[in-house]
N, CA, C and O atoms as a Maestro MAE file, in Angstrom:
{
 s_m_m2io_version
 :::
 2.0.0
}

f_m_ct {
 s_m_title
 :::
 protein
 m_atom[336] {
  # First column is atom index #
  i_m_mmod_type
  r_m_x_coord
  r_m_y_coord
  r_m_z_coord
  i_m_residue_number
  s_m_chain_name
  s_m_pdb_residue_name
  s_m_pdb_atom_name
  i_m_atomic_number
  :::
  1 25 -4.269 121.233 93.496 1 A "UNK " " N  " 7
  2 3 -4.897 120.195 94.296 1 A "UNK " " CA " 6
  3 2 -5.914 120.848 95.213 1 A "UNK " " C  " 6
  4 15 -5.606 121.790 95.942 1 A "UNK " " O  " 8
  5 25 -7.128 120.329 95.162 2 A "UNK " " N  " 7
  6 3 -8.188 120.801 96.036 2 A "UNK " " CA " 6
  7 2 -8.245 119.927 97.277 2 A "UNK " " C  " 6
  8 15 -8.093 118.708 97.198 2 A "UNK " " O  " 8
  9 25 -8.463 120.551 98.411 3 A "UNK " " N  " 7
  10 3 -8.769 119.826 99.637 3 A "UNK " " CA " 6
  11 2 -10.221 120.158 99.955 3 A "UNK " " C  " 6
  12 15 -10.549 121.289 100.316 3 A "UNK " " O  " 8
  13 25 -11.084 119.157 99.815 4 A "UNK " " N  " 7
  14 3 -12.517 119.345 99.995 4 A "UNK " " CA " 6
  15 2 -12.950 118.585 101.236 4 A "UNK " " C  " 6
  16 15 -12.678 117.392 101.377 4 A "UNK " " O  " 8
  17 25 -13.629 119.294 102.135 5 A "UNK " " N  " 7
  18 3 -14.159 118.664 103.339 5 A "UNK " " CA " 6
  19 2 -15.675 118.820 103.334 5 A "UNK " " C  " 6
  20 15 -16.199 119.932 103.277 5 A "UNK " " O  " 8
  21 25 -16.364 117.693 103.394 6 A "UNK " " N  " 7
  22 3 -17.816 117.697 103.515 6 A "UNK " " CA " 6
  23 2 -18.119 117.435 104.985 6 A "UNK " " C  " 6
  24 15 -17.736 116.405 105.540 6 A "UNK " " O  " 8
  25 25 -18.813 118.385 105.606 7 A "UNK " " N  " 7
  26 3 -19.048 118.351 107.038 7 A "UNK " " CA " 6
  27 2 -20.508 117.993 107.313 7 A "UNK " " C  " 6
  28 15 -21.421 118.625 106.783 7 A "UNK " " O  " 8
  29 25 -20.714 116.989 108.134 8 A "UNK " " N  " 7
  30 3 -22.077 116.622 108.512 8 A "UNK " " CA " 6
  31 2 -22.106 115.288 109.233 8 A "UNK " " C  " 6
  32 15 -21.131 114.537 109.212 8 A "UNK " " O  " 8
  33 25 -23.236 114.998 109.874 9 A "UNK " " N  " 7
  34 3 -23.340 113.787 110.692 9 A "UNK " " CA " 6
  35 2 -23.519 112.497 109.889 9 A "UNK " " C  " 6
  36 15 -23.516 111.409 110.465 9 A "UNK " " O  " 8
  37 25 -23.671 112.604 108.595 10 A "UNK " " N  " 7
  38 3 -23.869 111.407 107.781 10 A "UNK " " CA " 6
  39 2 -25.292 111.276 107.259 10 A "UNK " " C  " 6
  40 15 -25.698 110.201 106.819 10 A "UNK " " O  " 8
  41 25 -26.046 112.361 107.307 11 A "UNK " " N  " 7
  42 3 -27.431 112.360 106.814 11 A "UNK " " CA " 6
  43 2 -27.430 112.238 105.288 11 A "UNK " " C  " 6
  44 15 -26.374 112.276 104.657 11 A "UNK " " O  " 8
  45 25 -28.597 112.095 104.716 12 A "UNK " " N  " 7
  46 3 -28.710 111.918 103.272 12 A "UNK " " CA " 6
  47 2 -28.171 113.129 102.511 12 A "UNK " " C  " 6
  48 15 -27.541 112.964 101.466 12 A "UNK " " O  " 8
  49 25 -28.406 114.344 103.016 13 A "UNK " " N  " 7
  50 3 -27.882 115.534 102.342 13 A "UNK " " CA " 6
  51 2 -26.359 115.574 102.377 13 A "UNK " " C  " 6
  52 15 -25.725 115.979 101.403 13 A "UNK " " O  " 8
  53 25 -25.776 115.159 103.487 14 A "UNK " " N  " 7
  54 3 -24.318 115.114 103.607 14 A "UNK " " CA " 6
  55 2 -23.740 114.099 102.617 14 A "UNK " " C  " 6
  56 15 -22.745 114.367 101.943 14 A "UNK " " O  " 8
  57 25 -24.372 112.945 102.543 15 A "UNK " " N  " 7
  58 3 -23.919 111.908 101.610 15 A "UNK " " CA " 6
  59 2 -24.068 112.378 100.166 15 A "UNK " " C  " 6
  60 15 -23.196 112.132 99.333 15 A "UNK " " O  " 8
  61 25 -25.187 113.060 99.874 16 A "UNK " " N  " 7
  62 3 -25.397 113.576 98.515 16 A "UNK " " CA " 6
  63 2 -24.330 114.597 98.142 16 A "UNK " " C  " 6
  64 15 -23.823 114.581 97.020 16 A "UNK " " O  " 8
  65 25 -23.987 115.482 99.071 17 A "UNK " " N  " 7
  66 3 -22.958 116.482 98.804 17 A "UNK " " CA " 6
  67 2 -21.606 115.815 98.583 17 A "UNK " " C  " 6
  68 15 -20.858 116.213 97.691 17 A "UNK " " O  " 8
  69 25 -21.288 114.811 99.382 18 A "UNK " " N  " 7
  70 3 -20.027 114.094 99.216 18 A "UNK " " CA " 6
  71 2 -19.966 113.451 97.832 18 A "UNK " " C  " 6
  72 15 -18.975 113.603 97.118 18 A "UNK " " O  " 8
  73 25 -21.014 112.740 97.459 19 A "UNK " " N  " 7
  74 3 -21.048 112.074 96.146 19 A "UNK " " CA " 6
  75 2 -20.966 113.085 95.005 19 A "UNK " " C  " 6
  76 15 -20.311 112.834 93.994 19 A "UNK " " O  " 8
  77 25 -21.625 114.216 95.169 20 A "UNK " " N  " 7
  78 3 -21.583 115.266 94.163 20 A "UNK " " CA " 6
  79 2 -20.150 115.773 93.983 20 A "UNK " " C  " 6
  80 15 -19.699 115.976 92.855 20 A "UNK " " O  " 8
  81 25 -19.448 115.976 95.075 21 A "UNK " " N  " 7
  82 3 -18.044 116.417 95.008 21 A "UNK " " CA " 6
  83 2 -17.175 115.385 94.298 21 A "UNK " " C  " 6
  84 15 -16.351 115.733 93.453 21 A "UNK " " O  " 8
  85 25 -17.362 114.124 94.644 22 A "UNK " " N  " 7
  86 3 -16.587 113.050 94.012 22 A "UNK " " CA " 6
  87 2 -16.853 113.019 92.515 22 A "UNK " " C  " 6
  88 15 -15.919 112.935 91.717 22 A "UNK " " O  " 8
  89 25 -18.122 113.087 92.131 23 A "UNK " " N  " 7
  90 3 -18.483 113.027 90.715 23 A "UNK " " CA " 6
  91 2 -17.958 114.218 89.933 23 A "UNK " " C  " 6
  92 15 -17.439 114.051 88.829 23 A "UNK " " O  " 8
  93 25 -18.083 115.411 90.483 24 A "UNK " " N  " 7
  94 3 -17.605 116.606 89.788 24 A "UNK " " CA " 6
  95 2 -16.095 116.578 89.640 24 A "UNK " " C  " 6
  96 15 -15.570 116.929 88.583 24 A "UNK " " O  " 8
  97 25 -15.395 116.169 90.674 25 A "UNK " " N  " 7
  98 3 -13.931 116.079 90.588 25 A "UNK " " CA " 6
  99 2 -13.525 115.093 89.493 25 A "UNK " " C  " 6
  100 15 -12.610 115.370 88.718 25 A "UNK " " O  " 8
  101 25 -14.194 113.956 89.425 26 A "UNK " " N  " 7
  102 3 -13.868 112.944 88.411 26 A "UNK " " CA " 6
  103 2 -14.208 113.443 87.005 26 A "UNK " " C  " 6
  104 15 -13.397 113.320 86.087 26 A "UNK " " O  " 8
  105 25 -15.390 113.999 86.839 27 A "UNK " " N  " 7
  106 3 -15.840 114.455 85.521 27 A "UNK " " CA " 6
  107 2 -14.979 115.582 84.966 27 A "UNK " " C  " 6
  108 15 -14.792 115.686 83.754 27 A "UNK " " O  " 8
  109 25 -14.459 116.420 85.846 28 A "UNK " " N  " 7
  110 3 -13.659 117.567 85.416 28 A "UNK " " CA " 6
  111 2 -12.161 117.328 85.565 28 A "UNK " " C  " 6
  112 15 -11.351 118.235 85.374 28 A "UNK " " O  " 8
  113 25 -11.809 116.098 85.909 29 A "UNK " " N  " 7
  114 3 -10.411 115.715 86.091 29 A "UNK " " CA " 6
  115 2 -9.685 116.656 87.044 29 A "UNK " " C  " 6
  116 15 -8.560 117.084 86.789 29 A "UNK " " O  " 8
  117 25 -10.365 116.968 88.158 30 A "UNK " " N  " 7
  118 3 -9.776 117.826 89.187 30 A "UNK " " CA " 6
  119 2 -9.056 116.954 90.195 30 A "UNK " " C  " 6
  120 15 -9.612 115.971 90.685 30 A "UNK " " O  " 8
  121 25 -7.839 117.308 90.500 31 A "UNK " " N  " 7
  122 3 -7.097 116.591 91.525 31 A "UNK " " CA " 6
  123 2 -7.622 117.067 92.878 31 A "UNK " " C  " 6
  124 15 -7.482 118.237 93.233 31 A "UNK " " O  " 8
  125 25 -8.227 116.145 93.627 32 A "UNK " " N  " 7
  126 3 -8.876 116.552 94.871 32 A "UNK " " CA " 6
  127 2 -8.750 115.479 95.943 32 A "UNK " " C  " 6
  128 15 -8.864 114.283 95.674 32 A "UNK " " O  " 8
  129 25 -8.512 115.939 97.159 33 A "UNK " " N  " 7
  130 3 -8.563 115.096 98.351 33 A "UNK " " CA " 6
  131 2 -9.902 115.418 98.998 33 A "UNK " " C  " 6
  132 15 -10.075 116.489 99.578 33 A "UNK " " O  " 8
  133 25 -10.853 114.486 98.897 34 A "UNK " " N  " 7
  134 3 -12.207 114.715 99.390 34 A "UNK " " CA " 6
  135 2 -12.410 113.922 100.674 34 A "UNK " " C  " 6
  136 15 -12.261 112.701 100.702 34 A "UNK " " O  " 8
  137 25 -12.754 114.646 101.735 35 A "UNK " " N  " 7
  138 3 -12.887 114.034 103.058 35 A "UNK " " CA " 6
  139 2 -14.291 114.251 103.606 35 A "UNK " " C  " 6
  140 15 -14.952 115.242 103.299 35 A "UNK " " O  " 8
  141 25 -14.730 113.295 104.428 36 A "UNK " " N  " 7
  142 3 -15.970 113.447 105.189 36 A "UNK " " CA " 6
  143 2 -15.580 113.707 106.636 36 A "UNK " " C  " 6
  144 15 -14.770 112.975 107.205 36 A "UNK " " O  " 8
  145 25 -16.151 114.742 107.230 37 A "UNK " " N  " 7
  146 3 -15.945 115.029 108.646 37 A "UNK " " CA " 6
  147 2 -17.299 114.818 109.325 37 A "UNK " " C  " 6
  148 15 -18.234 115.590 109.108 37 A "UNK " " O  " 8
  149 25 -17.400 113.775 110.145 38 A "UNK " " N  " 7
  150 3 -18.680 113.437 110.768 38 A "UNK " " CA " 6
  151 2 -18.685 113.651 112.281 38 A "UNK " " C  " 6
  152 15 -19.719 113.471 112.925 38 A "UNK " " O  " 8
  153 25 -17.559 114.027 112.848 39 A "UNK " " N  " 7
  154 3 -17.463 114.265 114.285 39 A "UNK " " CA " 6
  155 2 -18.078 115.619 114.620 39 A "UNK " " C  " 6
  156 15 -17.505 116.664 114.314 39 A "UNK " " O  " 8
  157 25 -19.249 115.589 115.250 40 A "UNK " " N  " 7
  158 3 -19.993 116.820 115.552 40 A "UNK " " CA " 6
  159 2 -19.190 117.807 116.404 40 A "UNK " " C  " 6
  160 15 -19.398 119.016 116.305 40 A "UNK " " O  " 8
  161 25 -18.298 117.315 117.218 41 A "UNK " " N  " 7
  162 3 -17.503 118.189 118.074 41 A "UNK " " CA " 6
  163 2 -16.546 119.068 117.269 41 A "UNK " " C  " 6
  164 15 -16.083 120.092 117.771 41 A "UNK " " O  " 8
  165 25 -16.248 118.688 116.043 42 A "UNK " " N  " 7
  166 3 -15.317 119.454 115.209 42 A "UNK " " CA " 6
  167 2 -16.010 120.491 114.330 42 A "UNK " " C  " 6
  168 15 -15.346 121.382 113.800 42 A "UNK " " O  " 8
  169 25 -17.327 120.397 114.164 43 A "UNK " " N  " 7
  170 3 -18.042 121.262 113.225 43 A "UNK " " CA " 6
  171 2 -17.811 122.747 113.502 43 A "UNK " " C  " 6
  172 15 -17.404 123.488 112.607 43 A "UNK " " O  " 8
  173 25 -18.069 123.184 114.731 44 A "UNK " " N  " 7
  174 3 -17.953 124.604 115.064 44 A "UNK " " CA " 6
  175 2 -16.521 125.099 114.902 44 A "UNK " " C  " 6
  176 15 -16.300 126.224 114.454 44 A "UNK " " O  " 8
  177 25 -15.561 124.277 115.260 45 A "UNK " " N  " 7
  178 3 -14.161 124.653 115.110 45 A "UNK " " CA " 6
  179 2 -13.750 124.856 113.664 45 A "UNK " " C  " 6
  180 15 -12.765 125.536 113.377 45 A "UNK " " O  " 8
  181 25 -14.511 124.262 112.755 46 A "UNK " " N  " 7
  182 3 -14.248 124.434 111.330 46 A "UNK " " CA " 6
  183 2 -15.048 125.594 110.737 46 A "UNK " " C  " 6
  184 15 -14.896 125.917 109.559 46 A "UNK " " O  " 8
  185 25 -15.898 126.219 111.552 47 A "UNK " " N  " 7
  186 3 -16.706 127.335 111.074 47 A "UNK " " CA " 6
  187 2 -18.036 126.908 110.482 47 A "UNK " " C  " 6
  188 15 -18.677 127.686 109.776 47 A "UNK " " O  " 8
  189 25 -18.456 125.693 110.758 48 A "UNK " " N  " 7
  190 3 -19.714 125.173 110.227 48 A "UNK " " CA " 6
  191 2 -20.752 125.153 111.340 48 A "UNK " " C  " 6
  192 15 -20.537 124.549 112.391 48 A "UNK " " O  " 8
  193 25 -21.878 125.816 111.102 49 A "UNK " " N  " 7
  194 3 -22.958 125.883 112.085 49 A "UNK " " CA " 6
  195 2 -24.194 125.136 111.611 49 A "UNK " " C  " 6
  196 15 -25.035 124.748 112.422 49 A "UNK " " O  " 8
  197 25 -24.309 124.930 110.299 50 A "UNK " " N  " 7
  198 3 -25.417 124.162 109.736 50 A "UNK " " CA " 6
  199 2 -24.843 123.155 108.750 50 A "UNK " " C  " 6
  200 15 -23.919 123.458 107.996 50 A "UNK " " O  " 8
  201 25 -25.406 121.957 108.769 51 A "UNK " " N  " 7
  202 3 -24.919 120.931 107.857 51 A "UNK " " CA " 6
  203 2 -25.936 120.708 106.746 51 A "UNK " " C  " 6
  204 15 -27.122 120.980 106.934 51 A "UNK " " O  " 8
  205 25 -25.492 120.219 105.596 52 A "UNK " " N  " 7
  206 3 -24.110 119.882 105.303 52 A "UNK " " CA " 6
  207 2 -23.269 121.133 105.068 52 A "UNK " " C  " 6
  208 15 -23.755 122.159 104.593 52 A "UNK " " O  " 8
  209 25 -22.014 121.013 105.412 53 A "UNK " " N  " 7
  210 3 -21.080 122.099 105.200 53 A "UNK " " CA " 6
  211 2 -20.042 121.696 104.169 53 A "UNK " " C  " 6
  212 15 -19.718 120.519 104.015 53 A "UNK " " O  " 8
  213 25 -19.532 122.688 103.472 54 A "UNK " " N  " 7
  214 3 -18.514 122.442 102.453 54 A "UNK " " CA " 6
  215 2 -17.355 123.406 102.667 54 A "UNK " " C  " 6
  216 15 -17.529 124.624 102.652 54 A "UNK " " O  " 8
  217 25 -16.182 122.844 102.864 55 A "UNK " " N  " 7
  218 3 -14.959 123.631 103.009 55 A "UNK " " CA " 6
  219 2 -14.014 123.213 101.893 55 A "UNK " " C  " 6
  220 15 -13.743 122.028 101.702 55 A "UNK " " O  " 8
  221 25 -13.521 124.198 101.162 56 A "UNK " " N  " 7
  222 3 -12.573 123.927 100.086 56 A "UNK " " CA " 6
  223 2 -11.319 124.745 100.354 56 A "UNK " " C  " 6
  224 15 -11.372 125.966 100.497 56 A "UNK " " O  " 8
  225 25 -10.200 124.051 100.418 57 A "UNK " " N  " 7
  226 3 -8.913 124.699 100.695 57 A "UNK " " CA " 6
  227 2 -9.003 125.599 101.927 57 A "UNK " " C  " 6
  228 15 -8.535 126.738 101.914 57 A "UNK " " O  " 8
  229 25 -9.611 125.069 102.990 58 A "UNK " " N  " 7
  230 3 -9.738 125.727 104.290 58 A "UNK " " CA " 6
  231 2 -10.645 126.952 104.298 58 A "UNK " " C  " 6
  232 15 -10.582 127.750 105.233 58 A "UNK " " O  " 8
  233 25 -11.486 127.121 103.279 59 A "UNK " " N  " 7
  234 3 -12.432 128.228 103.231 59 A "UNK " " CA " 6
  235 2 -13.848 127.659 103.206 59 A "UNK " " C  " 6
  236 15 -14.158 126.793 102.388 59 A "UNK " " O  " 8
  237 25 -14.710 128.147 104.105 60 A "UNK " " N  " 7
  238 3 -16.110 127.709 104.115 60 A "UNK " " CA " 6
  239 2 -16.776 128.247 102.852 60 A "UNK " " C  " 6
  240 15 -16.811 129.454 102.617 60 A "UNK " " O  " 8
  241 25 -17.300 127.335 102.051 61 A "UNK " " N  " 7
  242 3 -17.933 127.697 100.785 61 A "UNK " " CA " 6
  243 2 -19.456 127.681 100.904 61 A "UNK " " C  " 6
  244 15 -20.142 128.518 100.317 61 A "UNK " " O  " 8
  245 25 -19.970 126.730 101.661 62 A "UNK " " N  " 7
  246 3 -21.421 126.578 101.770 62 A "UNK " " CA " 6
  247 2 -21.760 125.859 103.061 62 A "UNK " " C  " 6
  248 15 -20.969 125.071 103.580 62 A "UNK " " O  " 8
  249 25 -22.957 126.145 103.575 63 A "UNK " " N  " 7
  250 3 -23.453 125.397 104.730 63 A "UNK " " CA " 6
  251 2 -24.970 125.452 104.765 63 A "UNK " " C  " 6
  252 15 -25.589 126.446 104.385 63 A "UNK " " O  " 8
  253 25 -25.548 124.358 105.231 64 A "UNK " " N  " 7
  254 3 -26.989 124.275 105.384 64 A "UNK " " CA " 6
  255 2 -27.762 123.900 104.146 64 A "UNK " " C  " 6
  256 15 -28.993 123.905 104.161 64 A "UNK " " O  " 8
  257 25 -27.056 123.568 103.055 65 A "UNK " " N  " 7
  258 3 -27.753 123.201 101.822 65 A "UNK " " CA " 6
  259 2 -26.830 122.392 100.925 65 A "UNK " " C  " 6
  260 15 -25.612 122.380 101.104 65 A "UNK " " O  " 8
  261 25 -27.434 121.722 99.964 66 A "UNK " " N  " 7
  262 3 -26.673 121.029 98.932 66 A "UNK " " CA " 6
  263 2 -26.784 121.886 97.680 66 A "UNK " " C  " 6
  264 15 -27.878 122.033 97.134 66 A "UNK " " O  " 8
  265 25 -25.672 122.457 97.212 67 A "UNK " " N  " 7
  266 3 -25.745 123.275 96.004 67 A "UNK " " CA " 6
  267 2 -26.072 122.408 94.789 67 A "UNK " " C  " 6
  268 15 -25.876 121.193 94.813 67 A "UNK " " O  " 8
  269 25 -26.565 123.032 93.745 68 A "UNK " " N  " 7
  270 3 -26.813 122.294 92.512 68 A "UNK " " CA " 6
  271 2 -25.479 121.837 91.934 68 A "UNK " " C  " 6
  272 15 -24.424 122.381 92.261 68 A "UNK " " O  " 8
  273 25 -25.545 120.849 91.086 69 A "UNK " " N  " 7
  274 3 -24.327 120.333 90.466 69 A "UNK " " CA " 6
  275 2 -23.601 121.440 89.698 69 A "UNK " " C  " 6
  276 15 -22.383 121.578 89.812 69 A "UNK " " O  " 8
  277 25 -24.337 122.219 88.924 70 A "UNK " " N  " 7
  278 3 -23.688 123.260 88.127 70 A "UNK " " CA " 6
  279 2 -23.051 124.330 89.005 70 A "UNK " " C  " 6
  280 15 -21.973 124.830 88.686 70 A "UNK " " O  " 8
  281 25 -23.702 124.683 90.103 71 A "UNK " " N  " 7
  282 3 -23.136 125.677 91.025 71 A "UNK " " CA " 6
  283 2 -21.856 125.152 91.662 71 A "UNK " " C  " 6
  284 15 -20.845 125.852 91.704 71 A "UNK " " O  " 8
  285 25 -21.903 123.924 92.155 72 A "UNK " " N  " 7
  286 3 -20.723 123.343 92.788 72 A "UNK " " CA " 6
  287 2 -19.589 123.187 91.787 72 A "UNK " " C  " 6
  288 15 -18.432 123.451 92.112 72 A "UNK " " O  " 8
  289 25 -19.910 122.766 90.586 73 A "UNK " " N  " 7
  290 3 -18.892 122.625 89.543 73 A "UNK " " CA " 6
  291 2 -18.242 123.978 89.253 73 A "UNK " " C  " 6
  292 15 -17.024 124.066 89.102 73 A "UNK " " O  " 8
  293 25 -19.054 125.024 89.176 74 A "UNK " " N  " 7
  294 3 -18.548 126.375 88.942 74 A "UNK " " CA " 6
  295 2 -17.613 126.803 90.074 74 A "UNK " " C  " 6
  296 15 -16.529 127.327 89.820 74 A "UNK " " O  " 8
  297 25 -18.033 126.581 91.329 75 A "UNK " " N  " 7
  298 3 -17.196 126.946 92.476 75 A "UNK " " CA " 6
  299 2 -15.851 126.240 92.428 75 A "UNK " " C  " 6
  300 15 -14.805 126.868 92.593 75 A "UNK " " O  " 8
  301 25 -15.882 124.931 92.202 76 A "UNK " " N  " 7
  302 3 -14.631 124.149 92.245 76 A "UNK " " CA " 6
  303 2 -13.700 124.522 91.107 76 A "UNK " " C  " 6
  304 15 -12.492 124.642 91.314 76 A "UNK " " O  " 8
  305 25 -14.234 124.705 89.918 77 A "UNK " " N  " 7
  306 3 -13.358 125.075 88.793 77 A "UNK " " CA " 6
  307 2 -12.828 126.489 88.966 77 A "UNK " " C  " 6
  308 15 -11.693 126.774 88.584 77 A "UNK " " O  " 8
  309 25 -13.636 127.382 89.538 78 A "UNK " " N  " 7
  310 3 -13.134 128.737 89.805 78 A "UNK " " CA " 6
  311 2 -11.999 128.707 90.828 78 A "UNK " " C  " 6
  312 15 -11.017 129.437 90.690 78 A "UNK " " O  " 8
  313 25 -12.133 127.873 91.843 79 A "UNK " " N  " 7
  314 3 -11.072 127.774 92.843 79 A "UNK " " CA " 6
  315 2 -9.793 127.229 92.215 79 A "UNK " " C  " 6
  316 15 -8.699 127.718 92.496 79 A "UNK " " O  " 8
  317 25 -9.937 126.220 91.369 80 A "UNK " " N  " 7
  318 3 -8.769 125.678 90.676 80 A "UNK " " CA " 6
  319 2 -8.114 126.763 89.820 80 A "UNK " " C  " 6
  320 15 -6.888 126.850 89.749 80 A "UNK " " O  " 8
  321 25 -8.931 127.580 89.178 81 A "UNK " " N  " 7
  322 3 -8.422 128.650 88.326 81 A "UNK " " CA " 6
  323 2 -8.103 129.911 89.107 81 A "UNK " " C  " 6
  324 15 -7.722 130.927 88.526 81 A "UNK " " O  " 8
  325 25 -8.260 129.847 90.439 82 A "UNK " " N  " 7
  326 3 -7.929 130.925 91.375 82 A "UNK " " CA " 6
  327 2 -8.693 132.221 91.116 82 A "UNK " " C  " 6
  328 15 -8.140 133.314 91.242 82 A "UNK " " O  " 8
  329 25 -9.966 132.088 90.753 83 A "UNK " " N  " 7
  330 3 -10.763 133.302 90.547 83 A "UNK " " CA " 6
  331 2 -11.618 133.614 91.765 83 A "UNK " " C  " 6
  332 15 -12.180 134.706 91.855 83 A "UNK " " O  " 8
  333 25 -11.730 132.664 92.722 84 A "UNK " " N  " 7
  334 3 -12.425 133.001 93.983 84 A "UNK " " CA " 6
  335 2 -11.577 132.548 95.152 84 A "UNK " " C  " 6
  336 15 -11.968 132.731 96.305 84 A "UNK " " O  " 8
  :::
 }
 m_bond[335] {
  # First column is bond index #
  i_m_from
  i_m_to
  i_m_order
  :::
  1 1 2 1
  2 2 3 1
  3 3 4 2
  4 3 5 1
  5 5 6 1
  6 6 7 1
  7 7 8 2
  8 7 9 1
  9 9 10 1
  10 10 11 1
  11 11 12 2
  12 11 13 1
  13 13 14 1
  14 14 15 1
  15 15 16 2
  16 15 17 1
  17 17 18 1
  18 18 19 1
  19 19 20 2
  20 19 21 1
  21 21 22 1
  22 22 23 1
  23 23 24 2
  24 23 25 1
  25 25 26 1
  26 26 27 1
  27 27 28 2
  28 27 29 1
  29 29 30 1
  30 30 31 1
  31 31 32 2
  32 31 33 1
  33 33 34 1
  34 34 35 1
  35 35 36 2
  36 35 37 1
  37 37 38 1
  38 38 39 1
  39 39 40 2
  40 39 41 1
  41 41 42 1
  42 42 43 1
  43 43 44 2
  44 43 45 1
  45 45 46 1
  46 46 47 1
  47 47 48 2
  48 47 49 1
  49 49 50 1
  50 50 51 1
  51 51 52 2
  52 51 53 1
  53 53 54 1
  54 54 55 1
  55 55 56 2
  56 55 57 1
  57 57 58 1
  58 58 59 1
  59 59 60 2
  60 59 61 1
  61 61 62 1
  62 62 63 1
  63 63 64 2
  64 63 65 1
  65 65 66 1
  66 66 67 1
  67 67 68 2
  68 67 69 1
  69 69 70 1
  70 70 71 1
  71 71 72 2
  72 71 73 1
  73 73 74 1
  74 74 75 1
  75 75 76 2
  76 75 77 1
  77 77 78 1
  78 78 79 1
  79 79 80 2
  80 79 81 1
  81 81 82 1
  82 82 83 1
  83 83 84 2
  84 83 85 1
  85 85 86 1
  86 86 87 1
  87 87 88 2
  88 87 89 1
  89 89 90 1
  90 90 91 1
  91 91 92 2
  92 91 93 1
  93 93 94 1
  94 94 95 1
  95 95 96 2
  96 95 97 1
  97 97 98 1
  98 98 99 1
  99 99 100 2
  100 99 101 1
  101 101 102 1
  102 102 103 1
  103 103 104 2
  104 103 105 1
  105 105 106 1
  106 106 107 1
  107 107 108 2
  108 107 109 1
  109 109 110 1
  110 110 111 1
  111 111 112 2
  112 111 113 1
  113 113 114 1
  114 114 115 1
  115 115 116 2
  116 115 117 1
  117 117 118 1
  118 118 119 1
  119 119 120 2
  120 119 121 1
  121 121 122 1
  122 122 123 1
  123 123 124 2
  124 123 125 1
  125 125 126 1
  126 126 127 1
  127 127 128 2
  128 127 129 1
  129 129 130 1
  130 130 131 1
  131 131 132 2
  132 131 133 1
  133 133 134 1
  134 134 135 1
  135 135 136 2
  136 135 137 1
  137 137 138 1
  138 138 139 1
  139 139 140 2
  140 139 141 1
  141 141 142 1
  142 142 143 1
  143 143 144 2
  144 143 145 1
  145 145 146 1
  146 146 147 1
  147 147 148 2
  148 147 149 1
  149 149 150 1
  150 150 151 1
  151 151 152 2
  152 151 153 1
  153 153 154 1
  154 154 155 1
  155 155 156 2
  156 155 157 1
  157 157 158 1
  158 158 159 1
  159 159 160 2
  160 159 161 1
  161 161 162 1
  162 162 163 1
  163 163 164 2
  164 163 165 1
  165 165 166 1
  166 166 167 1
  167 167 168 2
  168 167 169 1
  169 169 170 1
  170 170 171 1
  171 171 172 2
  172 171 173 1
  173 173 174 1
  174 174 175 1
  175 175 176 2
  176 175 177 1
  177 177 178 1
  178 178 179 1
  179 179 180 2
  180 179 181 1
  181 181 182 1
  182 182 183 1
  183 183 184 2
  184 183 185 1
  185 185 186 1
  186 186 187 1
  187 187 188 2
  188 187 189 1
  189 189 190 1
  190 190 191 1
  191 191 192 2
  192 191 193 1
  193 193 194 1
  194 194 195 1
  195 195 196 2
  196 195 197 1
  197 197 198 1
  198 198 199 1
  199 199 200 2
  200 199 201 1
  201 201 202 1
  202 202 203 1
  203 203 204 2
  204 203 205 1
  205 205 206 1
  206 206 207 1
  207 207 208 2
  208 207 209 1
  209 209 210 1
  210 210 211 1
  211 211 212 2
  212 211 213 1
  213 213 214 1
  214 214 215 1
  215 215 216 2
  216 215 217 1
  217 217 218 1
  218 218 219 1
  219 219 220 2
  220 219 221 1
  221 221 222 1
  222 222 223 1
  223 223 224 2
  224 223 225 1
  225 225 226 1
  226 226 227 1
  227 227 228 2
  228 227 229 1
  229 229 230 1
  230 230 231 1
  231 231 232 2
  232 231 233 1
  233 233 234 1
  234 234 235 1
  235 235 236 2
  236 235 237 1
  237 237 238 1
  238 238 239 1
  239 239 240 2
  240 239 241 1
  241 241 242 1
  242 242 243 1
  243 243 244 2
  244 243 245 1
  245 245 246 1
  246 246 247 1
  247 247 248 2
  248 247 249 1
  249 249 250 1
  250 250 251 1
  251 251 252 2
  252 251 253 1
  253 253 254 1
  254 254 255 1
  255 255 256 2
  256 255 257 1
  257 257 258 1
  258 258 259 1
  259 259 260 2
  260 259 261 1
  261 261 262 1
  262 262 263 1
  263 263 264 2
  264 263 265 1
  265 265 266 1
  266 266 267 1
  267 267 268 2
  268 267 269 1
  269 269 270 1
  270 270 271 1
  271 271 272 2
  272 271 273 1
  273 273 274 1
  274 274 275 1
  275 275 276 2
  276 275 277 1
  277 277 278 1
  278 278 279 1
  279 279 280 2
  280 279 281 1
  281 281 282 1
  282 282 283 1
  283 283 284 2
  284 283 285 1
  285 285 286 1
  286 286 287 1
  287 287 288 2
  288 287 289 1
  289 289 290 1
  290 290 291 1
  291 291 292 2
  292 291 293 1
  293 293 294 1
  294 294 295 1
  295 295 296 2
  296 295 297 1
  297 297 298 1
  298 298 299 1
  299 299 300 2
  300 299 301 1
  301 301 302 1
  302 302 303 1
  303 303 304 2
  304 303 305 1
  305 305 306 1
  306 306 307 1
  307 307 308 2
  308 307 309 1
  309 309 310 1
  310 310 311 1
  311 311 312 2
  312 311 313 1
  313 313 314 1
  314 314 315 1
  315 315 316 2
  316 315 317 1
  317 317 318 1
  318 318 319 1
  319 319 320 2
  320 319 321 1
  321 321 322 1
  322 322 323 1
  323 323 324 2
  324 323 325 1
  325 325 326 1
  326 326 327 1
  327 327 328 2
  328 327 329 1
  329 329 330 1
  330 330 331 1
  331 331 332 2
  332 331 333 1
  333 333 334 1
  334 334 335 1
  335 335 336 2
  :::
 }
}
């Protein structure tokens, strides 16, 4: 089970990253709890300094950009397979 947190104020990039996570999880049949964190006061405490931020299983994976679909898919499947 993946715990995915998309961190950001709700801008278009944050929404795009959230939708990308939802789509990749569905397409790859990954069991995932996908959350949006929009409270700016929590960002720094989560280790995010630039949005959008992506945290998977409590590890910061990306911040300040929206990864390509193939890159994000690779990251998530590798995490499921415990290679990263």
